[in-house]
All heavy atoms as TSV, in Angstrom:
chain	resi	resn	atom	element	x	y	z
A	1	MET	N	N	20.843	95.593	-29.380
A	1	MET	CA	C	21.176	94.315	-28.798
A	1	MET	C	C	20.806	93.229	-29.786
A	1	MET	O	O	19.809	93.335	-30.481
A	1	MET	CB	C	20.407	94.113	-27.508
A	1	MET	CG	C	20.918	94.945	-26.365
A	1	MET	SD	S	19.994	94.653	-24.892
A	1	MET	CE	C	18.473	95.460	-25.308
A	2	THR	N	N	21.621	92.211	-29.812
A	2	THR	CA	C	21.364	91.128	-30.743
A	2	THR	C	C	20.803	89.882	-30.071
A	2	THR	O	O	20.175	89.068	-30.718
A	2	THR	CB	C	22.646	90.732	-31.496
A	2	THR	OG1	O	23.610	90.255	-30.566
A	2	THR	CG2	C	23.213	91.903	-32.268
A	3	LYS	N	N	21.037	89.747	-28.753
A	3	LYS	CA	C	20.532	88.581	-28.027
A	3	LYS	C	C	20.438	88.917	-26.548
A	3	LYS	O	O	21.344	89.514	-25.983
A	3	LYS	CB	C	21.477	87.395	-28.235
A	3	LYS	CG	C	20.938	86.077	-27.765
A	3	LYS	CD	C	21.925	84.972	-28.107
A	3	LYS	CE	C	21.172	83.806	-28.681
A	3	LYS	NZ	N	22.045	82.692	-29.018
A	4	VAL	N	N	19.319	88.526	-25.921
A	4	VAL	CA	C	19.110	88.754	-24.495
A	4	VAL	C	C	19.103	87.401	-23.795
A	4	VAL	O	O	18.348	86.511	-24.168
A	4	VAL	CB	C	17.769	89.489	-24.241
A	4	VAL	CG1	C	17.545	89.706	-22.753
A	4	VAL	CG2	C	17.721	90.814	-24.986
A	5	LEU	N	N	19.979	87.249	-22.792
A	5	LEU	CA	C	20.083	86.003	-22.029
A	5	LEU	C	C	20.034	86.327	-20.539
A	5	LEU	O	O	20.219	87.475	-20.149
A	5	LEU	CB	C	21.399	85.298	-22.377
A	5	LEU	CG	C	21.538	84.871	-23.834
A	5	LEU	CD1	C	22.961	84.434	-24.126
A	5	LEU	CD2	C	20.567	83.749	-24.150
A	6	PRO	N	N	19.811	85.332	-19.668
A	6	PRO	CA	C	19.733	85.598	-18.231
A	6	PRO	C	C	20.995	86.251	-17.643
A	6	PRO	O	O	20.906	87.015	-16.692
A	6	PRO	CB	C	19.517	84.222	-17.609
A	6	PRO	CG	C	18.919	83.398	-18.685
A	6	PRO	CD	C	19.507	83.934	-19.971
A	7	PHE	N	N	22.162	85.984	-18.212
A	7	PHE	CA	C	23.420	86.500	-17.657
A	7	PHE	C	C	23.870	87.797	-18.303
A	7	PHE	O	O	24.865	88.389	-17.896
A	7	PHE	CB	C	24.534	85.459	-17.760
A	7	PHE	CG	C	24.785	84.982	-19.162
A	7	PHE	CD1	C	25.616	85.680	-20.016
A	7	PHE	CD2	C	24.182	83.825	-19.618
A	7	PHE	CE1	C	25.850	85.243	-21.308
A	7	PHE	CE2	C	24.415	83.367	-20.913
A	7	PHE	CZ	C	25.241	84.077	-21.755
A	8	GLY	N	N	23.174	88.262	-19.314
A	8	GLY	CA	C	23.560	89.504	-19.970
A	8	GLY	C	C	22.992	89.607	-21.371
A	8	GLY	O	O	22.148	88.815	-21.775
A	9	VAL	N	N	23.477	90.594	-22.091
A	9	VAL	CA	C	23.024	90.803	-23.462
A	9	VAL	C	C	24.231	90.922	-24.390
A	9	VAL	O	O	25.296	91.369	-23.988
A	9	VAL	CB	C	22.149	92.080	-23.583
A	9	VAL	CG1	C	20.878	91.945	-22.783
A	9	VAL	CG2	C	22.895	93.324	-23.189
A	10	PHE	N	N	24.038	90.485	-25.611
A	10	PHE	CA	C	25.058	90.656	-26.633
A	10	PHE	C	C	24.705	91.894	-27.437
A	10	PHE	O	O	23.570	92.061	-27.874
A	10	PHE	CB	C	25.142	89.415	-27.530
A	10	PHE	CG	C	25.794	88.257	-26.833
A	10	PHE	CD1	C	25.033	87.314	-26.165
A	10	PHE	CD2	C	27.172	88.136	-26.812
A	10	PHE	CE1	C	25.631	86.252	-25.503
A	10	PHE	CE2	C	27.784	87.082	-26.146
A	10	PHE	CZ	C	27.008	86.138	-25.494
A	11	VAL	N	N	25.705	92.770	-27.584
A	11	VAL	CA	C	25.513	94.064	-28.228
A	11	VAL	C	C	26.422	94.148	-29.445
A	11	VAL	O	O	27.615	93.857	-29.357
A	11	VAL	CB	C	25.864	95.207	-27.230
A	11	VAL	CG1	C	25.710	96.560	-27.883
A	11	VAL	CG2	C	25.008	95.109	-25.979
A	12	ARG	N	N	25.864	94.558	-30.584
A	12	ARG	CA	C	26.668	94.752	-31.789
A	12	ARG	C	C	27.484	96.024	-31.626
A	12	ARG	O	O	26.960	97.079	-31.287
A	12	ARG	CB	C	25.788	94.839	-33.032
A	12	ARG	CG	C	26.593	95.034	-34.307
A	12	ARG	CD	C	25.805	94.807	-35.555
A	12	ARG	NE	N	25.110	93.541	-35.598
A	12	ARG	CZ	C	25.668	92.347	-35.832
A	12	ARG	NH1	N	26.954	92.272	-36.040
A	12	ARG	NH2	N	24.949	91.257	-35.871
A	13	VAL	N	N	28.787	95.905	-31.867
A	13	VAL	CA	C	29.711	97.028	-31.772
A	13	VAL	C	C	30.349	97.194	-33.139
A	13	VAL	O	O	31.142	96.374	-33.555
A	13	VAL	CB	C	30.805	96.760	-30.703
A	13	VAL	CG1	C	31.733	97.952	-30.583
A	13	VAL	CG2	C	30.185	96.406	-29.364
A	14	GLY	N	N	29.982	98.244	-33.832
A	14	GLY	CA	C	30.523	98.448	-35.170
A	14	GLY	C	C	29.887	97.490	-36.168
A	14	GLY	O	O	28.797	96.973	-35.961
A	15	GLU	N	N	30.592	97.242	-37.239
A	15	GLU	CA	C	30.058	96.419	-38.324
A	15	GLU	C	C	30.141	94.919	-38.066
A	15	GLU	O	O	29.241	94.179	-38.399
A	15	GLU	CB	C	30.796	96.744	-39.633
A	15	GLU	CG	C	30.551	98.147	-40.133
A	15	GLU	CD	C	29.117	98.354	-40.567
A	15	GLU	OE1	O	28.539	97.460	-41.200
A	15	GLU	OE2	O	28.575	99.422	-40.245
A	16	ALA	N	N	31.239	94.463	-37.445
A	16	ALA	CA	C	31.468	93.021	-37.375
A	16	ALA	C	C	31.558	92.447	-35.971
A	16	ALA	O	O	31.488	91.249	-35.797
A	16	ALA	CB	C	32.741	92.675	-38.145
A	17	ALA	N	N	31.716	93.272	-34.952
A	17	ALA	CA	C	31.953	92.756	-33.598
A	17	ALA	C	C	30.671	92.726	-32.776
A	17	ALA	O	O	29.804	93.582	-32.913
A	17	ALA	CB	C	33.001	93.602	-32.890
A	18	VAL	N	N	30.586	91.720	-31.914
A	18	VAL	CA	C	29.496	91.619	-30.949
A	18	VAL	C	C	30.133	91.395	-29.585
A	18	VAL	O	O	31.028	90.564	-29.439
A	18	VAL	CB	C	28.549	90.453	-31.290
A	18	VAL	CG1	C	27.500	90.269	-30.210
A	18	VAL	CG2	C	27.876	90.675	-32.641
A	19	GLY	N	N	29.700	92.157	-28.587
A	19	GLY	CA	C	30.274	92.043	-27.253
A	19	GLY	C	C	29.226	91.725	-26.212
A	19	GLY	O	O	28.030	91.930	-26.426
A	20	LEU	N	N	29.678	91.232	-25.068
A	20	LEU	CA	C	28.794	90.878	-23.966
A	20	LEU	C	C	28.756	91.994	-22.933
A	20	LEU	O	O	29.793	92.478	-22.483
A	20	LEU	CB	C	29.273	89.591	-23.290
A	20	LEU	CG	C	28.510	89.171	-22.037
A	20	LEU	CD1	C	27.060	88.824	-22.379
A	20	LEU	CD2	C	29.195	88.009	-21.358
A	21	LEU	N	N	27.558	92.388	-22.559
A	21	LEU	CA	C	27.333	93.311	-21.453
A	21	LEU	C	C	26.645	92.503	-20.360
A	21	LEU	O	O	25.536	92.009	-20.551
A	21	LEU	CB	C	26.472	94.495	-21.887
A	21	LEU	CG	C	26.174	95.545	-20.819
A	21	LEU	CD1	C	27.459	96.236	-20.376
A	21	LEU	CD2	C	25.179	96.569	-21.342
A	22	HIS	N	N	27.339	92.312	-19.229
A	22	HIS	CA	C	26.831	91.477	-18.139
A	22	HIS	C	C	25.542	92.063	-17.569
A	22	HIS	O	O	25.355	93.283	-17.549
A	22	HIS	CB	C	27.893	91.363	-17.033
A	22	HIS	CG	C	27.570	90.311	-16.043
A	22	HIS	ND1	N	26.833	90.569	-14.912
A	22	HIS	CD2	C	27.854	88.985	-16.024
A	22	HIS	CE1	C	26.686	89.456	-14.231
A	22	HIS	NE2	N	27.301	88.476	-14.873
A	23	SER	N	N	24.661	91.197	-17.089
A	23	SER	CA	C	23.367	91.646	-16.571
A	23	SER	C	C	23.517	92.644	-15.424
A	23	SER	O	O	22.678	93.529	-15.253
A	23	SER	CB	C	22.522	90.447	-16.131
A	23	SER	OG	O	23.200	89.711	-15.146
A	24	SER	N	N	24.578	92.539	-14.625
A	24	SER	CA	C	24.780	93.483	-13.520
A	24	SER	C	C	25.125	94.885	-14.017
A	24	SER	O	O	25.042	95.847	-13.264
A	24	SER	CB	C	25.872	92.985	-12.577
A	24	SER	OG	O	27.116	92.936	-13.238
A	25	ASP	N	N	25.506	95.019	-15.281
A	25	ASP	CA	C	25.852	96.319	-15.855
A	25	ASP	C	C	24.727	96.921	-16.695
A	25	ASP	O	O	24.887	98.004	-17.245
A	25	ASP	CB	C	27.102	96.194	-16.731
A	25	ASP	CG	C	28.344	95.884	-15.925
A	25	ASP	OD1	O	28.425	96.353	-14.771
A	25	ASP	OD2	O	29.221	95.174	-16.429
A	26	LEU	N	N	23.601	96.219	-16.793
A	26	LEU	CA	C	22.482	96.726	-17.582
A	26	LEU	C	C	21.808	97.885	-16.875
A	26	LEU	O	O	21.759	97.924	-15.646
A	26	LEU	CB	C	21.454	95.619	-17.825
A	26	LEU	CG	C	21.865	94.533	-18.791
A	26	LEU	CD1	C	20.847	93.405	-18.768
A	26	LEU	CD2	C	22.013	95.075	-20.192
A	27	PRO	N	N	21.259	98.825	-17.653
A	27	PRO	CA	C	20.517	99.918	-17.021
A	27	PRO	C	C	19.278	99.353	-16.323
A	27	PRO	O	O	18.768	98.315	-16.718
A	27	PRO	CB	C	20.139	100.830	-18.194
A	27	PRO	CG	C	20.288	100.008	-19.413
A	27	PRO	CD	C	21.280	98.929	-19.101
A	28	GLU	N	N	18.834	100.046	-15.297
A	28	GLU	CA	C	17.648	99.582	-14.585
A	28	GLU	C	C	16.436	99.652	-15.501
A	28	GLU	O	O	16.341	100.511	-16.355
A	28	GLU	CB	C	17.433	100.420	-13.332
A	28	GLU	CG	C	18.513	100.172	-12.297
A	28	GLU	CD	C	18.211	100.853	-10.987
A	28	GLU	OE1	O	17.035	101.118	-10.708
A	28	GLU	OE2	O	19.166	101.108	-10.253
A	29	GLY	N	N	15.517	98.730	-15.305
A	29	GLY	CA	C	14.331	98.669	-16.148
A	29	GLY	C	C	14.462	97.550	-17.159
A	29	GLY	O	O	15.376	96.726	-17.108
A	30	THR	N	N	13.568	97.538	-18.093
A	30	THR	CA	C	13.517	96.477	-19.086
A	30	THR	C	C	14.359	96.839	-20.298
A	30	THR	O	O	14.365	97.980	-20.727
A	30	THR	CB	C	12.055	96.264	-19.537
A	30	THR	OG1	O	11.270	96.011	-18.381
A	30	THR	CG2	C	11.945	95.108	-20.484
A	31	VAL	N	N	15.076	95.853	-20.814
A	31	VAL	CA	C	15.789	96.023	-22.070
A	31	VAL	C	C	15.128	95.122	-23.104
A	31	VAL	O	O	14.590	94.075	-22.775
A	31	VAL	CB	C	17.295	95.692	-21.937
A	31	VAL	CG1	C	17.983	96.696	-21.052
A	31	VAL	CG2	C	17.504	94.301	-21.427
A	32	ALA	N	N	15.163	95.542	-24.348
A	32	ALA	CA	C	14.489	94.802	-25.406
A	32	ALA	C	C	15.442	94.549	-26.565
A	32	ALA	O	O	16.349	95.339	-26.830
A	32	ALA	CB	C	13.276	95.581	-25.894
A	33	LEU	N	N	15.216	93.457	-27.240
A	33	LEU	CA	C	15.987	93.107	-28.422
A	33	LEU	C	C	15.887	94.239	-29.438
A	33	LEU	O	O	14.813	94.790	-29.671
A	33	LEU	CB	C	15.433	91.810	-29.020
A	33	LEU	CG	C	16.290	91.105	-30.040
A	33	LEU	CD1	C	17.605	90.669	-29.431
A	33	LEU	CD2	C	15.554	89.898	-30.580
A	34	GLY	N	N	17.025	94.652	-29.978
A	34	GLY	CA	C	17.060	95.739	-30.941
A	34	GLY	C	C	17.245	97.118	-30.329
A	34	GLY	O	O	17.490	98.082	-31.033
A	35	GLN	N	N	17.143	97.217	-29.006
A	35	GLN	CA	C	17.314	98.488	-28.316
A	35	GLN	C	C	18.764	98.946	-28.405
A	35	GLN	O	O	19.680	98.138	-28.329
A	35	GLN	CB	C	16.921	98.316	-26.853
A	35	GLN	CG	C	17.083	99.549	-26.001
A	35	GLN	CD	C	16.678	99.293	-24.559
A	35	GLN	OE1	O	16.076	98.291	-24.251
A	35	GLN	NE2	N	17.035	100.201	-23.686
A	36	GLU	N	N	18.985	100.238	-28.574
A	36	GLU	CA	C	20.338	100.782	-28.582
A	36	GLU	C	C	20.769	101.098	-27.156
A	36	GLU	O	O	19.990	101.640	-26.378
A	36	GLU	CB	C	20.403	102.037	-29.441
A	36	GLU	CG	C	20.309	101.747	-30.913
A	36	GLU	CD	C	20.607	102.972	-31.761
A	36	GLU	OE1	O	21.213	103.934	-31.247
A	36	GLU	OE2	O	20.231	102.959	-32.928
A	37	LEU	N	N	22.010	100.724	-26.829
A	37	LEU	CA	C	22.580	100.993	-25.513
A	37	LEU	C	C	23.901	101.719	-25.682
A	37	LEU	O	O	24.618	101.487	-26.651
A	37	LEU	CB	C	22.848	99.684	-24.756
A	37	LEU	CG	C	21.664	98.835	-24.371
A	37	LEU	CD1	C	22.147	97.523	-23.758
A	37	LEU	CD2	C	20.782	99.568	-23.386
A	38	THR	N	N	24.244	102.567	-24.736
A	38	THR	CA	C	25.561	103.176	-24.689
A	38	THR	C	C	26.415	102.317	-23.767
A	38	THR	O	O	26.014	102.046	-22.641
A	38	THR	CB	C	25.485	104.612	-24.155
A	38	THR	OG1	O	24.616	105.366	-25.004
A	38	THR	CG2	C	26.858	105.257	-24.121
A	39	VAL	N	N	27.556	101.856	-24.270
A	39	VAL	CA	C	28.424	100.968	-23.506
A	39	VAL	C	C	29.863	101.462	-23.571
A	39	VAL	O	O	30.197	102.328	-24.370
A	39	VAL	CB	C	28.354	99.511	-24.029
A	39	VAL	CG1	C	26.967	98.940	-23.851
A	39	VAL	CG2	C	28.786	99.419	-25.476
A	40	ARG	N	N	30.705	100.887	-22.727
A	40	ARG	CA	C	32.140	101.194	-22.716
A	40	ARG	C	C	32.889	99.914	-23.067
A	40	ARG	O	O	32.576	98.843	-22.551
A	40	ARG	CB	C	32.534	101.684	-21.333
A	40	ARG	CG	C	33.993	102.020	-21.187
A	40	ARG	CD	C	34.283	102.700	-19.865
A	40	ARG	NE	N	33.600	102.069	-18.759
A	40	ARG	CZ	C	34.189	101.644	-17.648
A	40	ARG	NH1	N	35.476	101.814	-17.472
A	40	ARG	NH2	N	33.503	101.073	-16.702
A	41	LEU	N	N	33.864	100.010	-23.916
A	41	LEU	CA	C	34.699	98.874	-24.290
A	41	LEU	C	C	35.696	98.611	-23.167
A	41	LEU	O	O	36.481	99.477	-22.804
A	41	LEU	CB	C	35.441	99.168	-25.593
A	41	LEU	CG	C	36.359	98.078	-26.111
A	41	LEU	CD1	C	35.578	96.820	-26.447
A	41	LEU	CD2	C	37.122	98.574	-27.320
A	42	LEU	N	N	35.652	97.401	-22.587
A	42	LEU	CA	C	36.545	97.048	-21.487
A	42	LEU	C	C	37.720	96.208	-21.941
A	42	LEU	O	O	38.828	96.371	-21.455
A	42	LEU	CB	C	35.782	96.283	-20.398
A	42	LEU	CG	C	34.632	97.019	-19.724
A	42	LEU	CD1	C	33.927	96.097	-18.748
A	42	LEU	CD2	C	35.139	98.261	-19.024
A	43	GLU	N	N	37.476	95.282	-22.859
A	43	GLU	CA	C	38.541	94.354	-23.247
A	43	GLU	C	C	38.238	93.739	-24.607
A	43	GLU	O	O	37.095	93.443	-24.917
A	43	GLU	CB	C	38.633	93.245	-22.203
A	43	GLU	CG	C	39.667	92.197	-22.490
A	43	GLU	CD	C	39.680	91.092	-21.444
A	43	GLU	OE1	O	38.751	90.991	-20.625
A	43	GLU	OE2	O	40.636	90.324	-21.463
A	44	ILE	N	N	39.294	93.552	-25.390
A	44	ILE	CA	C	39.202	92.826	-26.652
A	44	ILE	C	C	40.113	91.617	-26.535
A	44	ILE	O	O	41.308	91.761	-26.306
A	44	ILE	CB	C	39.638	93.688	-27.856
A	44	ILE	CG1	C	38.739	94.912	-27.981
A	44	ILE	CG2	C	39.626	92.855	-29.134
A	44	ILE	CD1	C	39.197	95.893	-29.031
A	45	ASP	N	N	39.543	90.431	-26.658
A	45	ASP	CA	C	40.317	89.188	-26.629
A	45	ASP	C	C	40.362	88.661	-28.054
A	45	ASP	O	O	39.476	87.951	-28.497
A	45	ASP	CB	C	39.672	88.177	-25.684
A	45	ASP	CG	C	40.501	86.919	-25.520
A	45	ASP	OD1	O	41.357	86.634	-26.391
A	45	ASP	OD2	O	40.279	86.205	-24.535
A	46	ARG	N	N	41.398	89.048	-28.780
A	46	ARG	CA	C	41.507	88.669	-30.196
A	46	ARG	C	C	41.660	87.164	-30.368
A	46	ARG	O	O	41.152	86.593	-31.319
A	46	ARG	CB	C	42.679	89.398	-30.840
A	46	ARG	CG	C	42.465	90.893	-30.904
A	46	ARG	CD	C	43.618	91.574	-31.641
A	46	ARG	NE	N	43.683	92.997	-31.394
A	46	ARG	CZ	C	42.925	93.897	-31.999
A	46	ARG	NH1	N	42.025	93.522	-32.861
A	46	ARG	NH2	N	43.069	95.178	-31.725
A	47	ALA	N	N	42.350	86.508	-29.447
A	47	ALA	CA	C	42.567	85.060	-29.545
A	47	ALA	C	C	41.249	84.298	-29.499
A	47	ALA	O	O	41.063	83.326	-30.229
A	47	ALA	CB	C	43.495	84.588	-28.434
A	48	CYS	N	N	40.340	84.739	-28.639
A	48	CYS	CA	C	39.040	84.060	-28.500
A	48	CYS	C	C	37.949	84.724	-29.324
A	48	CYS	O	O	36.840	84.201	-29.425
A	48	CYS	CB	C	38.607	84.042	-27.035
A	48	CYS	SG	S	39.654	83.040	-25.985
A	49	GLY	N	N	38.254	85.881	-29.891
A	49	GLY	CA	C	37.259	86.602	-30.675
A	49	GLY	C	C	36.144	87.179	-29.820
A	49	GLY	O	O	34.996	87.225	-30.237
A	50	ARG	N	N	36.478	87.636	-28.593
A	50	ARG	CA	C	35.474	88.157	-27.676
A	50	ARG	C	C	35.716	89.628	-27.372
A	50	ARG	O	O	36.848	90.089	-27.332
A	50	ARG	CB	C	35.504	87.389	-26.359
A	50	ARG	CG	C	35.092	85.965	-26.517
A	50	ARG	CD	C	35.108	85.263	-25.190
A	50	ARG	NE	N	34.767	83.856	-25.373
A	50	ARG	CZ	C	34.899	82.955	-24.444
A	50	ARG	NH1	N	35.378	83.272	-23.258
A	50	ARG	NH2	N	34.554	81.714	-24.672
A	51	VAL	N	N	34.623	90.326	-27.135
A	51	VAL	CA	C	34.660	91.729	-26.737
A	51	VAL	C	C	33.870	91.837	-25.444
A	51	VAL	O	O	32.738	91.378	-25.360
A	51	VAL	CB	C	34.028	92.632	-27.822
A	51	VAL	CG1	C	33.989	94.073	-27.376
A	51	VAL	CG2	C	34.780	92.487	-29.137
A	52	ARG	N	N	34.482	92.421	-24.405
A	52	ARG	CA	C	33.795	92.591	-23.122
A	52	ARG	C	C	33.421	94.059	-22.966
A	52	ARG	O	O	34.242	94.949	-23.181
A	52	ARG	CB	C	34.691	92.156	-21.965
A	52	ARG	CG	C	33.945	92.079	-20.652
A	52	ARG	CD	C	34.748	91.347	-19.599
A	52	ARG	NE	N	35.968	92.028	-19.235
A	52	ARG	CZ	C	36.125	92.755	-18.139
A	52	ARG	NH1	N	35.141	92.885	-17.291
A	52	ARG	NH2	N	37.277	93.335	-17.890
A	53	LEU	N	N	32.174	94.296	-22.592
A	53	LEU	CA	C	31.640	95.645	-22.489
A	53	LEU	C	C	31.243	95.962	-21.064
A	53	LEU	O	O	31.028	95.056	-20.250
A	53	LEU	CB	C	30.412	95.779	-23.400
A	53	LEU	CG	C	30.639	95.425	-24.866
A	53	LEU	CD1	C	29.315	95.382	-25.601
A	53	LEU	CD2	C	31.597	96.386	-25.518
A	54	GLY	N	N	31.135	97.239	-20.742
A	54	GLY	CA	C	30.705	97.684	-19.423
A	54	GLY	C	C	29.817	98.899	-19.566
A	54	GLY	O	O	29.589	99.396	-20.657
A	55	PRO	N	N	29.336	99.392	-18.421
A	55	PRO	CA	C	28.486	100.586	-18.456
A	55	PRO	C	C	29.313	101.797	-18.846
A	55	PRO	O	O	30.523	101.819	-18.654
A	55	PRO	CB	C	27.978	100.701	-17.022
A	55	PRO	CG	C	29.025	100.025	-16.204
A	55	PRO	CD	C	29.582	98.934	-17.063
A	56	PRO	N	N	28.673	102.816	-19.390
A	56	PRO	CA	C	29.413	104.041	-19.716
A	56	PRO	C	C	30.010	104.657	-18.463
A	56	PRO	O	O	29.530	104.441	-17.355
A	56	PRO	CB	C	28.345	104.960	-20.322
A	56	PRO	CG	C	27.063	104.262	-20.221
A	56	PRO	CD	C	27.272	102.911	-19.680
A	57	ARG	N	N	31.076	105.431	-18.625
A	57	ARG	CA	C	31.766	106.027	-17.485
A	57	ARG	C	C	30.879	106.972	-16.677
A	57	ARG	O	O	31.083	107.149	-15.500
A	57	ARG	CB	C	33.004	106.786	-17.948
A	57	ARG	CG	C	34.105	105.878	-18.388
A	57	ARG	CD	C	35.380	106.689	-18.564
A	57	ARG	NE	N	36.417	105.889	-19.179
A	57	ARG	CZ	C	37.238	105.093	-18.514
A	57	ARG	NH1	N	37.102	104.972	-17.219
A	57	ARG	NH2	N	38.159	104.400	-19.133
A	58	ASP	N	N	29.902	107.588	-17.312
A	58	ASP	CA	C	29.064	108.549	-16.598
A	58	ASP	C	C	27.976	107.870	-15.760
A	58	ASP	O	O	27.245	108.522	-15.052
A	58	ASP	CB	C	28.440	109.551	-17.562
A	58	ASP	CG	C	27.517	108.911	-18.584
A	58	ASP	OD1	O	27.594	107.669	-18.759
A	58	ASP	OD2	O	26.752	109.632	-19.204
A	59	ARG	N	N	27.893	106.544	-15.855
A	59	ARG	CA	C	26.932	105.813	-15.039
A	59	ARG	C	C	27.675	104.934	-14.055
A	59	ARG	O	O	28.567	104.189	-14.451
A	59	ARG	CB	C	26.046	104.936	-15.929
A	59	ARG	CG	C	24.768	104.528	-15.216
A	59	ARG	CD	C	24.001	103.571	-16.027
A	59	ARG	NE	N	24.566	102.264	-15.670
A	59	ARG	CZ	C	24.381	101.164	-16.339
A	59	ARG	NH1	N	23.684	101.172	-17.408
A	59	ARG	NH2	N	24.911	100.033	-15.957
A	60	PRO	N	N	27.372	104.995	-12.775
A	60	PRO	CA	C	28.098	104.176	-11.812
A	60	PRO	C	C	27.928	102.698	-12.066
A	60	PRO	O	O	26.864	102.262	-12.506
A	60	PRO	CB	C	27.497	104.579	-10.466
A	60	PRO	CG	C	26.329	105.415	-10.744
A	60	PRO	CD	C	26.339	105.804	-12.194
A	61	GLY	N	N	28.972	101.929	-11.794
A	61	GLY	CA	C	28.898	100.477	-11.927
A	61	GLY	C	C	28.153	99.871	-10.762
A	61	GLY	O	O	27.710	100.574	-9.858
A	62	PRO	N	N	27.970	98.556	-10.753
A	62	PRO	CA	C	27.186	97.888	-9.722
A	62	PRO	C	C	27.693	98.138	-8.311
A	62	PRO	O	O	26.921	98.269	-7.383
A	62	PRO	CB	C	27.307	96.406	-10.068
A	62	PRO	CG	C	27.946	96.329	-11.388
A	62	PRO	CD	C	28.519	97.669	-11.716
A	63	ALA	N	N	29.002	98.236	-8.106
A	63	ALA	CA	C	29.552	98.421	-6.770
A	63	ALA	C	C	29.218	99.798	-6.214
A	63	ALA	O	O	29.130	99.984	-5.016
A	63	ALA	CB	C	31.062	98.229	-6.803
A	64	ALA	N	N	29.018	100.774	-7.088
A	64	ALA	CA	C	28.771	102.137	-6.639
A	64	ALA	C	C	27.283	102.440	-6.468
A	64	ALA	O	O	26.910	103.470	-5.954
A	64	ALA	CB	C	29.374	103.123	-7.646
A	65	ARG	N	N	26.420	101.555	-6.928
A	65	ARG	CA	C	24.982	101.790	-6.792
A	65	ARG	C	C	24.555	101.631	-5.353
A	65	ARG	O	O	25.041	100.788	-4.637
A	65	ARG	CB	C	24.190	100.796	-7.651
A	65	ARG	CG	C	24.347	101.054	-9.124
A	65	ARG	CD	C	23.498	100.128	-9.910
A	65	ARG	NE	N	23.877	100.225	-11.320
A	65	ARG	CZ	C	23.705	99.283	-12.181
A	65	ARG	NH1	N	23.165	98.147	-11.835
A	65	ARG	NH2	N	24.060	99.436	-13.435
A	66	GLY	N	N	23.607	102.435	-4.911
A	66	GLY	CA	C	23.192	102.367	-3.537
A	66	GLY	C	C	21.795	102.220	-3.348
A	66	GLY	O	O	20.804	102.143	-3.241
């Protein structure tokens, strides 16, 4: 992770891209700057230069958590 904010974390993807993982998609527990996370690529917005990330497929999303 490259930056931790109240609404989520920015994660480096590859050499040049950084994407946002929303706080609702973070694994339970504490996350720390520099920690490696497994994420899923949801969307690439080339016009805005943004990458949107989500939880890996093997982990349920927020709606499925109970």
